[in-house]
C-alpha positions as CSV (number, residue, x, y, z in Angstrom):
1,X,-11.3,9.2,-6.1
2,X,-13.0,7.7,-3.0
3,X,-12.1,4.2,-4.2
4,X,-8.4,5.3,-4.5
5,X,-8.3,6.8,-1.0
6,X,-10.0,3.6,0.4
7,X,-7.4,1.4,-1.3
8,X,-4.5,3.5,0.0
9,X,-5.9,3.5,3.5
10,X,-6.3,-0.3,3.4
11,X,-2.7,-0.7,2.4
12,X,-1.5,1.5,5.2
13,X,-3.7,-0.2,7.8
14,X,-2.5,-3.7,7.1
15,X,0.5,-5.1,9.0
16,X,3.9,-6.4,7.9
17,X,4.3,-8.6,4.9
18,X,0.6,-8.5,4.1
19,X,0.8,-4.8,3.8
20,X,3.6,-4.9,1.2
21,X,1.7,-7.5,-0.8
22,X,-1.3,-5.2,-0.9
23,X,0.9,-2.3,-1.9
24,X,2.4,-4.3,-4.7
25,X,-1.1,-5.2,-5.9
26,X,-2.2,-1.6,-5.8
27,X,0.9,-0.3,-7.6
28,X,0.3,-2.9,-10.3
29,X,-3.4,-2.0,-10.6
30,X,-2.8,1.7,-10.9
31,X,0.5,1.7,-12.8
32,X,0.0,-1.1,-15.2
33,X,-3.7,-2.0,-15.4
34,X,-5.2,1.5,-15.2
35,X,-2.1,3.3,-16.7
36,X,-2.1,6.0,-14.0
37,X,1.7,6.3,-13.7
38,X,1.7,9.0,-11.0
39,X,-0.3,7.0,-8.5
40,X,2.1,4.1,-7.6
41,X,4.7,6.5,-6.2
42,X,2.2,7.8,-3.8
43,X,1.5,4.4,-2.3
44,X,4.4,3.7,0.2
45,X,5.8,0.4,1.2
46,X,5.8,-0.5,4.9
47,X,9.0,0.4,6.7
48,X,10.8,-2.5,8.3
49,X,10.7,-2.2,12.1
50,X,14.2,-1.4,13.5
51,X,15.1,-3.9,16.1
52,X,17.9,-3.9,18.7
53,X,20.5,-6.6,18.3
54,X,20.9,-9.2,21.0
55,X,23.9,-8.6,23.2
56,X,25.5,-10.9,25.7
57,X,26.8,-9.7,29.1
58,X,30.4,-10.4,29.9
59,X,29.3,-13.2,32.2
60,X,27.1,-14.7,29.5
61,X,30.0,-14.6,27.0
62,X,32.2,-16.6,29.4
63,X,29.4,-19.1,30.1
64,X,28.7,-19.5,26.4
65,X,32.3,-19.9,25.2
66,X,33.1,-22.4,28.0
67,X,30.0,-24.4,26.8
68,X,31.0,-24.6,23.2
69,X,31.6,-28.3,22.2
70,X,34.9,-29.2,20.7
71,X,38.3,-27.3,20.8
72,X,38.1,-26.1,17.2
73,X,34.7,-24.6,17.4
74,X,35.4,-23.1,20.9
75,X,38.5,-21.3,19.6
76,X,36.8,-20.2,16.4
77,X,33.9,-18.6,18.4
78,X,36.3,-17.1,20.9
79,X,38.1,-15.5,17.9
80,X,34.8,-14.2,16.6
81,X,34.1,-12.5,19.9
82,X,37.6,-11.2,20.4
83,X,37.8,-9.7,16.9
84,X,34.2,-8.9,15.9
85,X,34.6,-10.8,12.7
86,X,31.7,-12.1,10.7
87,X,31.2,-15.8,10.5
88,X,32.3,-15.8,6.8
89,X,35.5,-14.0,7.9
90,X,36.3,-16.4,10.8
91,X,36.1,-19.5,8.7
92,X,38.3,-18.0,6.0
93,X,41.2,-17.0,8.3
94,X,44.4,-18.7,7.3
95,X,47.4,-19.3,9.6
96,X,49.4,-16.8,7.6
97,X,46.9,-14.0,8.4
98,X,47.9,-14.0,12.0
99,X,50.5,-11.2,12.5
100,X,51.8,-11.5,16.0
101,X,54.5,-8.9,15.4
102,X,51.9,-6.2,14.8
103,X,49.2,-7.9,16.9
104,X,46.6,-7.8,14.1
105,X,44.8,-10.4,12.0
106,X,44.4,-9.6,8.3
107,X,41.0,-10.3,6.8
108,X,41.2,-10.8,3.1
109,X,38.2,-10.3,0.8
110,X,35.7,-9.6,3.6
111,X,32.3,-8.1,2.9
112,X,32.2,-6.3,-0.4
113,X,35.5,-7.9,-1.2
114,X,37.5,-5.5,1.1
115,X,40.6,-6.3,3.1
116,X,41.0,-5.0,6.6
117,X,42.8,-5.6,9.9
118,X,41.3,-6.5,13.2
119,X,42.8,-6.6,16.6
120,X,44.8,-9.5,18.0
121,X,44.6,-9.4,21.8
122,X,47.4,-10.9,23.8
123,X,44.9,-13.4,25.4
124,X,43.6,-14.5,22.0
125,X,47.2,-14.9,20.7
126,X,47.9,-17.2,23.6
127,X,44.8,-19.2,22.9
128,X,45.6,-19.5,19.2
129,X,49.2,-20.6,19.9
130,X,48.0,-23.3,22.3
131,X,45.3,-24.4,19.8
132,X,47.9,-24.5,16.9
133,X,50.3,-26.7,18.9
134,X,47.4,-29.2,19.4
135,X,45.7,-29.0,16.0
136,X,48.6,-28.0,13.7
137,X,46.3,-26.6,10.9
138,X,48.3,-26.5,7.7
139,X,46.5,-23.6,5.9
140,X,43.1,-22.6,7.2
141,X,43.2,-21.8,10.9
142,X,39.9,-23.7,11.3
143,X,39.9,-26.4,8.7
144,X,37.0,-28.7,7.8
145,X,37.2,-32.4,7.7
146,X,39.3,-32.0,4.6
147,X,42.2,-29.9,5.8
148,X,42.5,-28.3,2.4
149,X,39.1,-26.6,3.0
150,X,37.8,-24.2,5.7
151,X,35.3,-25.3,8.3
152,X,31.7,-24.7,7.2
153,X,29.8,-21.8,8.7
154,X,27.0,-24.2,9.5
155,X,29.2,-26.1,11.9
156,X,29.8,-22.9,13.9
157,X,26.1,-22.1,13.8
158,X,25.3,-25.6,15.2
159,X,27.9,-25.1,17.9
160,X,26.3,-21.9,18.9
161,X,22.9,-23.6,19.3
162,X,24.4,-26.4,21.4
163,X,26.4,-23.9,23.6
164,X,23.4,-21.7,24.1
165,X,21.4,-24.6,25.4
166,X,24.2,-25.9,27.6
167,X,24.9,-22.5,29.1
168,X,21.2,-21.9,29.8
169,X,21.1,-18.6,28.0
170,X,17.6,-17.4,27.1
171,X,18.8,-14.9,24.4
172,X,19.2,-15.9,20.8
173,X,22.9,-16.5,20.3
174,X,24.6,-16.8,16.9
175,X,28.1,-15.9,15.6
176,X,26.7,-12.5,14.7
177,X,25.6,-12.1,18.3
178,X,29.2,-12.4,19.4
179,X,30.0,-9.6,16.8
180,X,27.2,-7.4,18.3
181,X,28.6,-8.1,21.8
182,X,32.1,-7.3,20.8
183,X,31.1,-3.9,19.4
184,X,28.8,-3.1,22.4
185,X,31.4,-4.0,24.9
186,X,34.0,-1.8,23.2
187,X,31.6,1.1,23.2
188,X,30.9,0.6,26.8
189,X,34.6,0.7,27.7
190,X,35.0,4.0,26.0
191,X,36.4,3.0,22.6
192,X,35.8,5.7,19.9
193,X,33.0,4.8,17.7
194,X,35.0,5.4,14.5
195,X,37.6,2.9,15.6
196,X,34.8,0.4,16.2
197,X,33.5,1.2,12.7
198,X,36.9,0.4,11.2
199,X,37.2,-2.9,13.2
200,X,33.8,-4.0,12.1
201,X,34.4,-3.0,8.5
202,X,31.2,-0.8,8.3
203,X,31.1,1.6,5.3
204,X,28.7,4.0,7.1
205,X,29.1,5.3,10.7
206,X,25.3,5.2,11.0
207,X,25.5,1.3,10.9
208,X,27.9,1.3,13.8
209,X,25.9,4.0,15.7
210,X,23.1,1.6,16.4
211,X,25.2,0.0,19.2
212,X,24.8,3.2,21.2
213,X,21.2,2.1,21.7
214,X,22.3,-1.2,23.4
215,X,25.4,0.0,25.3
216,X,23.5,-0.1,28.6
217,X,26.4,0.6,31.0
218,X,27.2,3.7,29.0
219,X,23.5,4.7,29.1
220,X,23.3,4.0,32.9
221,X,26.5,6.0,33.5
222,X,25.3,9.1,31.7
223,X,24.3,11.9,34.0
224,X,20.7,13.0,33.6
225,X,20.2,16.8,33.3
226,X,17.8,16.3,36.2
227,X,20.7,15.5,38.5
228,X,22.0,19.0,38.0
229,X,18.9,20.7,39.3
230,X,18.1,21.6,42.8
231,X,14.5,20.4,42.6
232,X,12.0,19.5,45.3
233,X,9.2,17.5,43.8
234,X,8.1,15.6,46.9
235,X,7.6,17.8,49.9
236,X,9.8,16.9,52.8
237,X,8.2,14.8,55.5
């Protein structure tokens, strides 16, 4: 019994990946080798630490997008920020998916194979029209070297790295960072969280709710209950 307690304590005391490796070994030892089926369930795996997503400020978004090399990548990443699309969704957008009459972009077979619509802002529409006049993409809005195929996601990831360095931004910046920034900025301007959930294509509201932890302007603008009290902590001089 003492040996069992010692092993479980050791597993809980070890950090990160090493901890889960020990847990796996202990579960195998008790469940398979020793045949004690009830013990493995009592040895928990380590919980993954919940981290806050990186979010760009409005000024950083401008600096970043203006530093993106190449017209195609710049427009693609601008589209990612303006719509909150995933990188897999941005590269798959076809010209026919742009609905300027309803001011939406149709995403076909997004995550989990689901279709949805995202917003098409007037400014983004103007950018896309100017881009189309110059590039004339036949099918995919952002084609690869072969116009019959879409641009590779790796190209946009590489463009992000180049733009981040050129813009002098210390934060980690990826296409998904633009998606995080899109959601956070919407939340900060007062957009209902359920609308943001629909735009992002989240199945669960709890996934979208994490942006409330990084919406700093919303947090800063919230009145503290202390401000409603007539309280004298420091004696008047």
